[in-house]
TORMIZA-705779 format. One record per atom (N, C-alpha, C, O): x, y, z; residue in one letter. Coordinates in steps of 0.2 Angstrom, whole numbers, padded with zeros to 4 digits. Atoms other than C-alpha are relative to their C-alpha. Example, Ala and Ser with C-alpha at 12.3 -4.5 7.8 and 13.67 -1.06 7.14 Angstrom:
REM residues 2
[rec [0004; -0006; 0000]; A],
[rec [0062; -0022; 0039]; A],
[rec [0004; 0006; 0000]; A],
[rec [0009; 0005; 0003]; A],
[rec [-0004; -0006; -0001]; S],
[rec [0068; -0005; 0036]; S],
[rec [-0004; 0005; 0003]; S],
[rec [-0001; 0011; 0004]; S],
REM end
This chain:
REM residues 175
[rec [-0006; 0002; -0003]; M],
[rec [-0252; 0139; 0229]; M],
[rec [-0002; -0004; 0006]; M],
[rec [-0005; -0002; 0010]; M],
[rec [0001; 0004; -0006]; L],
[rec [-0252; 0125; 0242]; L],
[rec [0005; 0001; 0005]; L],
[rec [0011; 0002; 0004]; L],
[rec [-0005; -0001; -0005]; N],
[rec [-0244; 0128; 0259]; N],
[rec [0002; -0006; 0004]; N],
[rec [-0003; -0010; 0006]; N],
[rec [-0003; 0006; -0003]; V],
[rec [-0233; 0114; 0266]; V],
[rec [0004; 0002; 0006]; V],
[rec [0010; -0001; 0006]; V],
[rec [-0004; -0002; -0006]; Q],
[rec [-0227; 0121; 0282]; Q],
[rec [-0001; -0004; 0006]; Q],
[rec [0002; -0002; 0011]; Q],
[rec [0001; 0004; -0006]; A],
[rec [-0234; 0109; 0294]; A],
[rec [0006; -0004; 0002]; A],
[rec [0007; -0005; 0008]; A],
[rec [-0006; 0004; -0002]; Q],
[rec [-0218; 0099; 0293]; Q],
[rec [0006; 0003; -0004]; Q],
[rec [0005; 0004; -0010]; Q],
[rec [-0006; -0002; 0004]; E],
[rec [-0201; 0105; 0288]; E],
[rec [0003; -0005; -0004]; E],
[rec [0003; -0011; -0001]; E],
[rec [-0003; 0005; 0004]; L],
[rec [-0192; 0096; 0274]; L],
[rec [0007; 0000; 0001]; L],
[rec [0010; 0005; 0003]; L],
[rec [-0008; 0001; 0000]; D],
[rec [-0174; 0090; 0273]; D],
[rec [0002; 0001; -0007]; D],
[rec [-0001; -0001; -0012]; D],
[rec [-0003; -0001; 0006]; I],
[rec [-0163; 0094; 0259]; I],
[rec [0004; -0007; -0001]; I],
[rec [0008; -0008; 0003]; I],
[rec [-0002; 0007; 0000]; H],
[rec [-0158; 0077; 0252]; H],
[rec [0006; 0000; -0005]; H],
[rec [0006; 0003; -0010]; H],
[rec [-0005; 0002; 0005]; K],
[rec [-0142; 0071; 0243]; K],
[rec [-0003; -0005; -0004]; K],
[rec [-0006; -0010; -0002]; K],
[rec [0002; 0005; 0005]; I],
[rec [-0146; 0062; 0227]; I],
[rec [0005; -0002; -0004]; I],
[rec [0011; 0001; -0005]; I],
[rec [-0004; 0003; 0005]; E],
[rec [-0138; 0052; 0214]; E],
[rec [-0004; 0001; -0007]; E],
[rec [-0009; -0001; -0008]; E],
[rec [0004; -0001; 0006]; L],
[rec [-0143; 0059; 0197]; L],
[rec [0001; -0006; -0005]; L],
[rec [0006; -0010; -0005]; L],
[rec [0000; 0006; 0005]; T],
[rec [-0148; 0046; 0184]; T],
[rec [-0001; 0003; -0007]; T],
[rec [0000; -0001; -0012]; T],
[rec [0001; -0003; 0007]; D],
[rec [-0151; 0058; 0169]; D],
[rec [0007; 0001; -0003]; D],
[rec [0011; 0006; -0001]; D],
[rec [-0007; 0000; 0003]; T],
[rec [-0135; 0054; 0159]; T],
[rec [0001; 0006; -0004]; T],
[rec [0007; 0009; -0004]; T],
[rec [-0001; -0006; 0004]; V],
[rec [-0138; 0069; 0148]; V],
[rec [0002; 0006; 0004]; V],
[rec [0006; 0010; 0003]; V],
[rec [-0001; -0006; -0004]; L],
[rec [-0139; 0081; 0162]; L],
[rec [0007; -0001; 0004]; L],
[rec [0010; 0004; 0004]; L],
[rec [-0006; 0001; -0003]; I],
[rec [-0124; 0073; 0171]; I],
[rec [0006; 0002; -0005]; I],
[rec [0010; 0006; -0003]; I],
[rec [-0005; -0002; 0005]; S],
[rec [-0113; 0075; 0155]; S],
[rec [0000; 0007; -0002]; S],
[rec [0005; 0010; -0003]; S],
[rec [0000; -0008; 0001]; T],
[rec [-0119; 0093; 0152]; T],
[rec [0003; 0004; 0006]; T],
[rec [0006; 0008; 0005]; T],
[rec [-0003; -0003; -0006]; I],
[rec [-0115; 0098; 0170]; I],
[rec [0008; -0001; 0000]; I],
[rec [0011; 0004; 0001]; I],
[rec [-0007; 0001; 0000]; S],
[rec [-0098; 0090; 0168]; S],
[rec [0003; 0004; -0005]; S],
[rec [0009; 0007; -0004]; S],
[rec [-0003; -0004; 0005]; E],
[rec [-0095; 0099; 0152]; E],
[rec [0000; 0007; 0002]; E],
[rec [0005; 0011; 0001]; E],
[rec [0001; -0007; -0002]; Y],
[rec [-0101; 0115; 0160]; Y],
[rec [0006; 0002; 0005]; Y],
[rec [0009; 0007; 0005]; Y],
[rec [-0006; -0001; -0004]; I],
[rec [-0088; 0113; 0174]; I],
[rec [0007; 0000; -0003]; I],
[rec [0011; 0005; -0001]; I],
[rec [-0006; 0000; 0003]; K],
[rec [-0074; 0109; 0163]; K],
[rec [0001; 0007; -0004]; K],
[rec [0006; 0010; -0004]; K],
[rec [0000; -0006; 0004]; E],
[rec [-0078; 0124; 0152]; E],
[rec [0001; 0006; 0004]; E],
[rec [0005; 0011; 0003]; E],
[rec [-0001; -0006; -0005]; T],
[rec [-0079; 0136; 0167]; T],
[rec [0007; 0000; 0003]; T],
[rec [0010; 0005; 0003]; T],
[rec [-0007; 0000; -0003]; K],
[rec [-0063; 0130; 0174]; K],
[rec [0005; 0002; -0005]; K],
[rec [0011; 0005; -0004]; K],
[rec [-0004; -0002; 0005]; T],
[rec [-0055; 0133; 0157]; T],
[rec [0001; 0008; -0001]; T],
[rec [0006; 0010; -0001]; T],
[rec [-0001; -0007; 0000]; F],
[rec [-0059; 0151; 0156]; F],
[rec [0000; 0004; 0006]; F],
[rec [0001; 0010; 0006]; F],
[rec [-0001; -0003; -0006]; D],
[rec [-0059; 0155; 0174]; D],
[rec [0003; -0005; 0005]; D],
[rec [0000; -0009; 0008]; D],
[rec [-0004; 0004; -0004]; S],
[rec [-0045; 0146; 0184]; S],
[rec [-0002; 0000; 0007]; S],
[rec [-0001; -0005; 0011]; S],
[rec [0002; -0001; -0006]; L],
[rec [-0052; 0152; 0200]; L],
[rec [-0006; -0005; 0002]; L],
[rec [-0007; -0007; 0008]; L],
[rec [0005; 0005; -0001]; F],
[rec [-0067; 0140; 0198]; F],
[rec [0003; -0007; 0002]; F],
[rec [-0001; -0011; 0004]; F],
[rec [-0003; 0006; -0002]; N],
[rec [-0055; 0126; 0201]; N],
[rec [0000; -0002; 0007]; N],
[rec [-0001; -0007; 0010]; N],
[rec [0001; 0001; -0007]; H],
[rec [-0056; 0129; 0219]; H],
[rec [-0005; 0004; 0004]; H],
[rec [-0006; 0004; 0010]; H],
[rec [0006; -0004; -0003]; V],
[rec [-0070; 0142; 0222]; V],
[rec [-0006; 0000; -0004]; V],
[rec [-0005; 0001; -0010]; V],
[rec [0007; 0000; 0004]; G],
[rec [-0088; 0140; 0217]; G],
[rec [-0003; -0007; 0000]; G],
[rec [0000; -0012; 0000]; G],
[rec [0004; 0006; 0000]; Y],
[rec [-0101; 0127; 0215]; Y],
[rec [-0005; 0001; -0006]; Y],
[rec [-0006; 0007; -0008]; Y],
[rec [0005; 0000; 0005]; V],
[rec [-0115; 0123; 0202]; V],
[rec [-0007; 0000; 0002]; V],
[rec [-0008; -0003; 0007]; V],
[rec [0007; 0000; -0002]; K],
[rec [-0133; 0127; 0203]; K],
[rec [-0004; -0002; -0006]; K],
[rec [-0003; 0000; -0012]; K],
[rec [0004; 0002; 0006]; V],
[rec [-0146; 0118; 0192]; V],
[rec [-0007; 0001; 0002]; V],
[rec [-0009; -0001; 0008]; V],
[rec [0007; -0001; -0001]; D],
[rec [-0164; 0124; 0191]; D],
[rec [-0004; -0004; -0005]; D],
[rec [-0003; -0004; -0011]; D],
[rec [0005; 0004; 0004]; I],
[rec [-0177; 0111; 0185]; I],
[rec [-0006; 0005; -0002]; I],
[rec [-0009; 0007; 0002]; I],
[rec [0005; -0005; 0002]; R],
[rec [-0188; 0122; 0175]; R],
[rec [-0006; -0003; -0004]; R],
[rec [-0012; 0000; -0004]; R],
[rec [0006; 0003; 0004]; G],
[rec [-0199; 0110; 0165]; G],
[rec [0001; -0008; -0001]; G],
[rec [0006; -0010; -0002]; G],
[rec [0000; 0007; 0001]; L],
[rec [-0204; 0092; 0163]; L],
[rec [-0007; -0002; -0003]; L],
[rec [-0012; 0001; -0001]; L],
[rec [0006; 0002; 0002]; N],
[rec [-0217; 0083; 0153]; N],
[rec [0000; -0007; -0003]; N],
[rec [0006; -0010; -0003]; N],
[rec [0001; 0007; 0003]; N],
[rec [-0223; 0066; 0145]; N],
[rec [0003; -0005; 0004]; N],
[rec [0008; -0009; 0002]; N],
[rec [-0003; 0004; -0006]; Y],
[rec [-0219; 0057; 0161]; Y],
[rec [-0001; -0008; -0002]; Y],
[rec [0003; -0012; 0000]; Y],
[rec [0001; 0007; 0002]; N],
[rec [-0226; 0040; 0153]; N],
[rec [0004; -0002; -0006]; N],
[rec [0004; -0008; -0008]; N],
[rec [-0003; 0001; 0006]; K],
[rec [-0215; 0041; 0138]; K],
[rec [0008; 0000; 0001]; K],
[rec [0011; 0005; 0001]; K],
[rec [-0007; 0000; -0002]; E],
[rec [-0197; 0035; 0143]; E],
[rec [0005; 0004; -0004]; E],
[rec [0008; 0008; -0002]; E],
[rec [-0005; -0003; 0004]; N],
[rec [-0188; 0041; 0128]; N],
[rec [-0002; 0006; -0003]; N],
[rec [0002; 0010; -0006]; N],
[rec [0002; -0006; 0003]; E],
[rec [-0198; 0056; 0124]; E],
[rec [-0001; 0005; 0006]; E],
[rec [-0005; 0010; 0005]; E],
[rec [0001; -0005; -0006]; I],
[rec [-0197; 0065; 0141]; I],
[rec [0004; 0007; -0002]; I],
[rec [0009; 0007; -0005]; I],
[rec [-0002; -0006; 0002]; F],
[rec [-0195; 0083; 0138]; F],
[rec [0002; 0004; 0007]; F],
[rec [-0002; 0005; 0011]; F],
[rec [-0002; -0003; -0006]; R],
[rec [-0184; 0092; 0151]; R],
[rec [0003; 0007; -0001]; R],
[rec [0007; 0008; -0006]; R],
[rec [-0003; -0006; 0000]; I],
[rec [-0178; 0110; 0154]; I],
[rec [0004; 0001; 0006]; I],
[rec [0001; 0001; 0012]; I],
[rec [-0005; -0001; -0005]; Y],
[rec [-0163; 0114; 0165]; Y],
[rec [0003; 0007; -0001]; Y],
[rec [0005; 0008; -0007]; Y],
[rec [-0004; -0007; 0000]; Y],
[rec [-0155; 0131; 0169]; Y],
[rec [0006; -0001; 0004]; Y],
[rec [0005; -0002; 0010]; Y],
[rec [-0006; 0002; -0003]; I],
[rec [-0137; 0129; 0174]; I],
[rec [0004; 0007; 0001]; I],
[rec [0005; 0010; -0004]; I],
[rec [-0005; -0006; -0002]; T],
[rec [-0126; 0143; 0183]; T],
[rec [0005; -0002; 0005]; T],
[rec [0005; -0008; 0007]; T],
[rec [-0005; 0002; -0006]; D],
[rec [-0112; 0143; 0195]; D],
[rec [0000; 0006; 0005]; D],
[rec [-0002; 0012; 0003]; D],
[rec [0000; -0005; -0005]; S],
[rec [-0110; 0153; 0211]; S],
[rec [0006; -0001; 0005]; S],
[rec [0009; -0006; 0006]; S],
[rec [-0005; 0001; -0005]; S],
[rec [-0097; 0157; 0224]; S],
[rec [-0003; 0003; 0007]; S],
[rec [0001; 0005; 0011]; S],
[rec [0004; -0003; -0005]; Y],
[rec [-0110; 0165; 0236]; Y],
[rec [-0001; -0005; 0006]; Y],
[rec [-0004; -0010; 0005]; Y],
[rec [0002; 0005; -0006]; P],
[rec [-0112; 0157; 0254]; P],
[rec [-0007; 0001; 0001]; P],
[rec [-0010; 0006; 0000]; P],
[rec [0007; 0000; -0003]; L],
[rec [-0129; 0152; 0260]; L],
[rec [0001; 0002; 0007]; L],
[rec [0005; 0000; 0011]; L],
[rec [0000; -0003; -0006]; E],
[rec [-0132; 0162; 0275]; E],
[rec [-0006; -0003; 0005]; E],
[rec [-0011; -0005; 0002]; E],
[rec [0005; 0002; -0005]; K],
[rec [-0142; 0157; 0291]; K],
[rec [-0006; 0003; -0001]; K],
[rec [-0012; 0000; 0000]; K],
[rec [0007; -0004; 0001]; N],
[rec [-0155; 0171; 0288]; N],
[rec [-0002; 0000; -0007]; N],
[rec [-0007; 0003; -0008]; N],
[rec [0002; 0000; 0007]; D],
[rec [-0157; 0167; 0270]; D],
[rec [-0007; -0003; 0000]; D],
[rec [-0009; -0007; 0004]; D],
[rec [0007; 0003; 0001]; Q],
[rec [-0175; 0163; 0264]; Q],
[rec [0001; -0007; -0002]; Q],
[rec [0006; -0008; -0005]; Q],
[rec [0000; 0007; 0002]; D],
[rec [-0179; 0145; 0261]; D],
[rec [0001; -0001; -0008]; D],
[rec [0004; -0005; -0010]; D],
[rec [0000; 0000; 0007]; K],
[rec [-0180; 0149; 0242]; K],
[rec [0008; 0000; -0002]; K],
[rec [0009; -0002; -0008]; K],
[rec [-0007; -0001; 0001]; S],
[rec [-0161; 0152; 0243]; S],
[rec [0003; -0007; 0000]; S],
[rec [0009; -0009; -0003]; S],
[rec [-0003; 0007; -0001]; Y],
[rec [-0158; 0133; 0248]; Y],
[rec [-0003; -0004; -0005]; Y],
[rec [-0009; -0004; -0008]; Y],
[rec [0002; 0005; 0006]; P],
[rec [-0159; 0119; 0235]; P],
[rec [-0004; -0005; 0003]; P],
[rec [-0005; -0006; 0009]; P],
[rec [0004; 0006; -0002]; D],
[rec [-0171; 0104; 0236]; D],
[rec [0005; -0006; 0001]; D],
[rec [0003; -0010; 0005]; D],
[rec [-0004; 0006; 0000]; Y],
[rec [-0157; 0092; 0233]; Y],
[rec [0008; 0003; -0002]; Y],
[rec [0009; 0008; -0004]; Y],
[rec [-0007; -0001; 0001]; Y],
[rec [-0138; 0091; 0231]; Y],
[rec [0004; -0006; -0002]; Y],
[rec [0001; -0012; 0000]; Y],
[rec [-0004; 0006; 0002]; T],
[rec [-0125; 0080; 0223]; T],
[rec [0007; 0003; -0002]; T],
[rec [0008; 0008; -0001]; T],
[rec [-0007; -0002; 0002]; H],
[rec [-0107; 0080; 0217]; H],
[rec [0001; -0003; -0007]; H],
[rec [0000; -0008; -0008]; H],
[rec [-0002; 0002; 0007]; I],
[rec [-0101; 0079; 0199]; I],
[rec [0007; 0003; -0001]; I],
[rec [0008; 0009; 0000]; I],
[rec [-0007; -0002; 0001]; D],
[rec [-0082; 0080; 0195]; D],
[rec [0003; 0004; 0006]; D],
[rec [0006; 0009; 0005]; D],
[rec [-0003; -0002; -0006]; K],
[rec [-0078; 0084; 0213]; K],
[rec [-0003; 0008; 0001]; K],
[rec [0000; 0011; 0005]; K],
[rec [0003; -0007; -0001]; K],
[rec [-0089; 0100; 0212]; K],
[rec [-0007; -0001; 0003]; K],
[rec [-0011; -0006; 0002]; K],
[rec [0007; 0000; -0003]; L],
[rec [-0105; 0103; 0223]; L],
[rec [-0005; 0002; -0005]; L],
[rec [-0004; 0007; -0008]; L],
[rec [0006; -0002; 0004]; V],
[rec [-0121; 0104; 0213]; V],
[rec [-0006; 0000; 0004]; V],
[rec [-0008; -0005; 0007]; V],
[rec [0006; -0002; -0004]; L],
[rec [-0136; 0112; 0221]; L],
[rec [-0006; -0001; -0006]; L],
[rec [-0005; 0003; -0011]; L],
[rec [0005; 0001; 0005]; I],
[rec [-0152; 0107; 0212]; I],
[rec [-0007; 0003; 0003]; I],
[rec [-0009; 0001; 0009]; I],
[rec [0006; -0004; -0002]; Y],
[rec [-0168; 0118; 0214]; Y],
[rec [-0005; -0003; -0005]; Y],
[rec [-0005; -0002; -0011]; Y],
[rec [0006; 0002; 0003]; N],
[rec [-0185; 0111; 0209]; N],
[rec [-0005; 0005; -0001]; N],
[rec [-0009; 0006; 0003]; N],
[rec [0004; -0006; 0001]; E],
[rec [-0193; 0126; 0202]; E],
[rec [-0008; -0002; -0001]; E],
[rec [-0012; 0002; 0001]; E],
[rec [0007; 0002; 0001]; L],
[rec [-0209; 0116; 0198]; L],
[rec [-0003; -0001; 0006]; L],
[rec [-0009; 0001; 0007]; L],
[rec [0003; 0001; -0007]; N],
[rec [-0212; 0111; 0216]; N],
[rec [-0001; 0007; 0003]; N],
[rec [-0006; 0008; 0006]; N],
[rec [0001; -0006; -0003]; R],
[rec [-0209; 0129; 0221]; R],
[rec [-0005; 0004; -0002]; R],
[rec [-0008; 0009; 0001]; R],
[rec [0006; -0004; 0002]; E],
[rec [-0222; 0136; 0210]; E],
[rec [-0007; -0003; 0003]; E],
[rec [-0011; 0001; 0003]; E],
[rec [0006; 0003; -0002]; L],
[rec [-0235; 0124; 0217]; L],
[rec [0000; 0000; 0008]; L],
[rec [-0006; 0001; 0011]; L],
[rec [0000; 0000; -0007]; F],
[rec [-0230; 0123; 0235]; F],
[rec [0005; 0005; 0004]; F],
[rec [0010; 0007; 0001]; F],
[rec [-0005; -0004; -0004]; Q],
[rec [-0223; 0134; 0248]; Q],
[rec [0002; -0004; 0006]; Q],
[rec [-0002; -0006; 0011]; Q],
[rec [-0003; 0005; -0005]; Y],
[rec [-0212; 0124; 0260]; Y],
[rec [0006; 0003; 0003]; Y],
[rec [0009; 0007; 0001]; Y],
[rec [-0006; -0002; -0004]; T],
[rec [-0198; 0127; 0273]; T],
[rec [0004; -0006; 0001]; T],
[rec [0002; -0012; 0001]; T],
[rec [-0005; 0005; -0002]; F],
[rec [-0183; 0117; 0276]; F],
[rec [0002; 0000; 0007]; F],
[rec [0002; 0005; 0010]; F],
[rec [-0002; 0000; -0007]; S],
[rec [-0177; 0111; 0293]; S],
[rec [0006; 0004; 0001]; S],
[rec [0011; 0004; -0003]; S],
[rec [-0006; -0003; -0002]; C],
[rec [-0164; 0121; 0302]; C],
[rec [0006; -0004; 0000]; C],
[rec [0011; -0002; -0003]; C],
[rec [-0006; 0005; 0000]; K],
[rec [-0153; 0106; 0304]; K],
[rec [0002; -0002; -0007]; K],
[rec [0008; -0002; -0009]; K],
[rec [-0002; 0002; 0007]; S],
[rec [-0154; 0102; 0285]; S],
[rec [0004; 0006; -0003]; S],
[rec [0008; 0006; -0007]; S],
[rec [-0004; -0006; 0002]; K],
[rec [-0149; 0120; 0281]; K],
[rec [0007; 0001; 0002]; K],
[rec [0011; 0003; -0001]; K],
[rec [-0007; 0000; -0003]; K],
[rec [-0135; 0120; 0293]; K],
[rec [0005; -0005; -0003]; K],
[rec [0011; -0003; -0005]; K],
[rec [-0005; 0005; 0003]; K],
[rec [-0128; 0104; 0285]; K],
[rec [0002; 0003; -0007]; K],
[rec [0007; 0002; -0009]; K],
[rec [-0002; -0002; 0007]; L],
[rec [-0129; 0112; 0268]; L],
[rec [0005; 0006; 0000]; L],
[rec [0009; 0006; -0004]; L],
[rec [-0005; -0006; 0000]; R],
[rec [-0120; 0128; 0273]; R],
[rec [0007; -0003; 0002]; R],
[rec [0012; -0001; -0001]; R],
[rec [-0007; 0003; -0001]; K],
[rec [-0106; 0116; 0280]; K],
[rec [0003; -0003; -0007]; K],
[rec [0009; -0003; -0008]; K],
[rec [-0002; 0003; 0006]; L],
[rec [-0106; 0107; 0263]; L],
[rec [0003; 0005; -0005]; L],
[rec [0007; 0003; -0009]; L],
[rec [-0002; -0005; 0005]; T],
[rec [-0104; 0123; 0253]; T],
[rec [0007; 0003; 0002]; T],
[rec [0010; 0006; -0002]; T],
[rec [-0006; -0003; -0002]; E],
[rec [-0090; 0129; 0264]; E],
[rec [0007; -0001; -0004]; E],
[rec [0010; 0004; -0005]; E],
[rec [-0007; 0002; 0004]; P],
[rec [-0075; 0120; 0255]; P],
[rec [0000; 0003; -0007]; P],
[rec [0005; 0004; -0010]; P],
[rec [0001; -0003; 0006]; F],
[rec [-0082; 0128; 0239]; F],
[rec [0000; 0008; -0001]; F],
[rec [-0001; 0011; -0006]; F],
[rec [0000; -0007; -0001]; L],
[rec [-0081; 0146; 0245]; L],
[rec [0007; 0003; 0001]; L],
[rec [0011; -0001; 0003]; L],
[rec [-0006; -0003; -0001]; S],
[rec [-0067; 0158; 0246]; S],
[rec [0001; 0000; 0008]; S],
[rec [-0004; 0001; 0011]; S],
[rec [-0001; -0001; -0007]; P],
[rec [-0059; 0159; 0264]; P],
[rec [-0003; 0006; 0003]; P],
[rec [-0003; 0011; 0000]; P],
[rec [0002; -0006; -0004]; K],
[rec [-0066; 0171; 0277]; K],
[rec [0006; 0004; 0002]; K],
[rec [0011; 0001; 0002]; K],
[rec [-0005; -0004; -0002]; I],
[rec [-0056; 0185; 0282]; I],
[rec [0003; -0002; 0006]; I],
[rec [-0001; -0004; 0011]; I],
[rec [-0003; 0003; -0006]; T],
[rec [-0043; 0180; 0295]; T],
[rec [-0001; 0005; 0006]; T],
[rec [-0001; 0011; 0004]; T],
[rec [0000; -0005; -0006]; P],
[rec [-0044; 0188; 0313]; P],
[rec [0006; 0005; 0000]; P],
[rec [0004; 0011; 0002]; P],
[rec [-0005; -0005; 0000]; K],
[rec [-0027; 0196; 0310]; K],
[rec [-0001; 0006; -0005]; K],
[rec [0002; 0011; -0004]; K],
[rec [0002; -0005; 0005]; D],
[rec [-0034; 0206; 0295]; D],
[rec [-0006; 0004; 0002]; D],
[rec [-0008; 0009; -0002]; D],
[rec [0006; -0003; -0002]; L],
[rec [-0049; 0212; 0305]; L],
[rec [0002; 0007; 0002]; L],
[rec [0008; 0008; 0005]; L],
[rec [-0002; -0007; -0003]; P],
[rec [-0049; 0231; 0309]; P],
[rec [0000; 0000; 0008]; P],
[rec [-0003; -0005; 0011]; P],
[rec [0000; -0001; -0007]; K],
[rec [-0045; 0236; 0327]; K],
[rec [-0006; 0002; 0003]; K],
[rec [-0008; 0001; 0009]; K],
[rec [0006; -0003; -0002]; N],
[rec [-0061; 0246; 0329]; N],
[rec [-0005; -0006; 0001]; N],
[rec [-0007; -0009; -0004]; N],
[rec [0005; 0005; -0001]; K],
[rec [-0074; 0234; 0337]; K],
[rec [-0006; 0000; -0004]; K],
[rec [-0008; -0005; -0007]; K],
[rec [0006; -0001; 0004]; K],
[rec [-0089; 0241; 0328]; K],
[rec [0002; -0002; -0008]; K],
[rec [-0002; -0006; -0011]; K],
[rec [-0002; 0002; 0007]; E],
[rec [-0080; 0239; 0311]; E],
[rec [0002; -0008; 0000]; E],
[rec [0000; -0011; -0005]; E],
[rec [-0002; 0007; 0000]; R],
[rec [-0073; 0222; 0316]; R],
[rec [-0007; -0005; 0000]; R],
[rec [-0007; -0010; -0003]; R],
[rec [0006; 0004; 0000]; D],
[rec [-0091; 0215; 0320]; D],
[rec [-0004; 0000; -0006]; D],
[rec [-0007; -0005; -0008]; D],
[rec [0004; 0000; 0006]; F],
[rec [-0098; 0221; 0304]; F],
[rec [0003; -0004; -0005]; F],
[rec [-0001; -0007; -0009]; F],
[rec [-0003; 0004; 0006]; I],
[rec [-0085; 0212; 0293]; I],
[rec [0003; -0007; 0002]; I],
[rec [0007; -0010; -0001]; I],
[rec [-0003; 0006; -0003]; K],
[rec [-0081; 0197; 0304]; K],
[rec [-0001; -0006; -0005]; K],
[rec [0003; -0011; -0005]; K],
[rec [0002; 0006; 0005]; D],
[rec [-0089; 0185; 0291]; D],
[rec [0002; 0001; -0007]; D],
[rec [-0001; -0002; -0012]; D],
[rec [-0002; -0002; 0007]; F],
[rec [-0082; 0194; 0276]; F],
[rec [0004; -0005; -0004]; F],
[rec [0008; -0008; -0001]; F],
[rec [-0004; 0004; 0005]; R],
[rec [-0076; 0183; 0261]; R],
[rec [-0001; 0003; -0007]; R],
[rec [-0006; 0006; -0008]; R],
[rec [0000; -0003; 0007]; E],
[rec [-0072; 0188; 0243]; E],
[rec [-0006; -0005; -0003]; E],
[rec [-0006; -0011; -0002]; E],
[rec [0005; 0004; 0004]; Q],
[rec [-0087; 0183; 0232]; Q],
[rec [0001; 0002; -0008]; Q],
[rec [0003; 0008; -0009]; Q],
[rec [-0001; -0001; 0007]; Y],
[rec [-0085; 0181; 0213]; Y],
[rec [-0006; -0001; -0004]; Y],
[rec [-0010; -0005; -0003]; Y],
[rec [0005; 0000; 0005]; V],
[rec [-0097; 0184; 0199]; V],
[rec [0003; -0001; -0007]; V],
[rec [0007; 0002; -0009]; V],
[rec [-0002; 0001; 0007]; R],
[rec [-0095; 0177; 0182]; R],
[rec [-0006; 0002; -0005]; R],
[rec [-0011; -0001; -0005]; R],
[rec [0005; -0002; 0004]; F],
[rec [-0105; 0186; 0169]; F],
[rec [-0001; -0004; -0006]; F],
[rec [0004; -0006; -0009]; F],
[rec [0002; 0003; 0006]; R],
[rec [-0114; 0178; 0155]; R],
[rec [0003; -0007; -0001]; R],
[rec [0004; -0009; -0006]; R],
[rec [-0001; 0007; 0001]; H],
[rec [-0110; 0160; 0159]; H],
[rec [-0005; -0004; 0003]; H],
[rec [-0005; -0006; 0009]; H],
[rec [0005; 0004; -0002]; T],
[rec [-0126; 0152; 0160]; T],
[rec [-0002; -0005; -0005]; T],
[rec [0000; -0003; -0011]; T],
[rec [0002; 0004; 0005]; E],
[rec [-0134; 0138; 0151]; E],
[rec [-0007; -0003; 0001]; E],
[rec [-0009; -0004; 0006]; E],
[rec [0007; 0002; 0000]; L],
[rec [-0152; 0133; 0146]; L],
[rec [0001; -0007; -0003]; L],
[rec [0003; -0007; -0009]; L],
[rec [0000; 0007; 0004]; I],
[rec [-0153; 0114; 0142]; I],
[rec [-0007; -0002; -0001]; I],
[rec [-0011; -0003; 0004]; I],
[rec [0007; 0002; 0002]; I],
[rec [-0168; 0108; 0133]; I],
[rec [0002; -0008; -0002]; I],
[rec [0005; -0008; -0007]; I],
[rec [-0001; 0007; 0002]; V],
[rec [-0168; 0089; 0132]; V],
[rec [-0006; -0004; -0002]; V],
[rec [-0011; -0004; 0001]; V],
[rec [0006; 0004; 0003]; E],
[rec [-0180; 0079; 0121]; E],
[rec [0003; -0006; -0002]; E],
[rec [0007; -0007; -0007]; E],
[rec [-0003; 0006; 0002]; G],
[rec [-0176; 0061; 0121]; G],
[rec [0007; 0000; 0003]; G],
[rec [0009; 0001; 0008]; G],
[rec [-0007; 0000; -0002]; E],
[rec [-0157; 0059; 0121]; E],
[rec [0004; 0005; -0003]; E],
[rec [0010; 0006; -0002]; E],
[rec [-0003; -0006; 0003]; K],
[rec [-0153; 0075; 0112]; K],
[rec [-0001; 0006; 0003]; K],
[rec [-0006; 0009; 0003]; K],
[rec [0001; -0006; -0003]; P],
[rec [-0149; 0090; 0122]; P],
[rec [0001; 0006; -0005]; P],
[rec [0005; 0006; -0009]; P],
[rec [-0001; -0006; 0003]; I],
[rec [-0150; 0107; 0115]; I],
[rec [0002; 0005; 0005]; I],
[rec [-0001; 0006; 0010]; I],
[rec [-0003; -0005; -0005]; V],
[rec [-0138; 0119; 0125]; V],
[rec [0000; 0007; -0003]; V],
[rec [0003; 0008; -0008]; V],
[rec [0000; -0007; 0001]; I],
[rec [-0141; 0137; 0124]; I],
[rec [0004; 0004; 0005]; I],
[rec [0002; 0004; 0011]; I],
[rec [-0004; -0003; -0004]; K],
[rec [-0127; 0147; 0131]; K],
[rec [-0001; 0007; 0001]; K],
[rec [-0004; 0010; -0003]; K],
[rec [0001; -0007; -0002]; N],
[rec [-0127; 0164; 0140]; N],
[rec [-0007; 0002; 0000]; N],
[rec [-0009; 0007; -0003]; N],
[rec [0007; -0002; -0001]; V],
[rec [-0145; 0164; 0144]; V],
[rec [-0001; 0004; 0006]; V],
[rec [0002; 0003; 0011]; V],
[rec [0001; -0004; -0006]; H],
[rec [-0152; 0177; 0156]; H],
[rec [-0007; 0000; 0001]; H],
[rec [-0010; 0004; 0006]; H],
REM end
């Protein structure tokens, strides 16, 4: 593993060009909203890039993506591996993109400024924090839960997408 800590990296906004991935993410969002109406206003999408090959053959590129959704906040003290390499928006949903291939080869850190910006970007896709009026009167308890917010987990809604050329193979409920 190569260590790339000499310089902190920024998390970049990107425009996806992979039309198969875009349409698959869009379909994932629609499907999730259908069986869980809460996803209409709480949650974002996570995409892990798990494999790429045949870089020189335009139509024969083989790609593997793992898609899930989350409503968990990114925290200031989270390890860098919790933060994505890139982000974008599809169908008004935030999409966080993790490049697992780079993470296997390189150990790197993201800049504090970049992580703070991403935490702000995720905020509209999270459930609201508990309001001050709902906090306990006891200071010790109040300090413990001041940043509390409800978090939701959707079991068994993940997709593994294997793309060979223009034909995606979507395997649902992968763990």
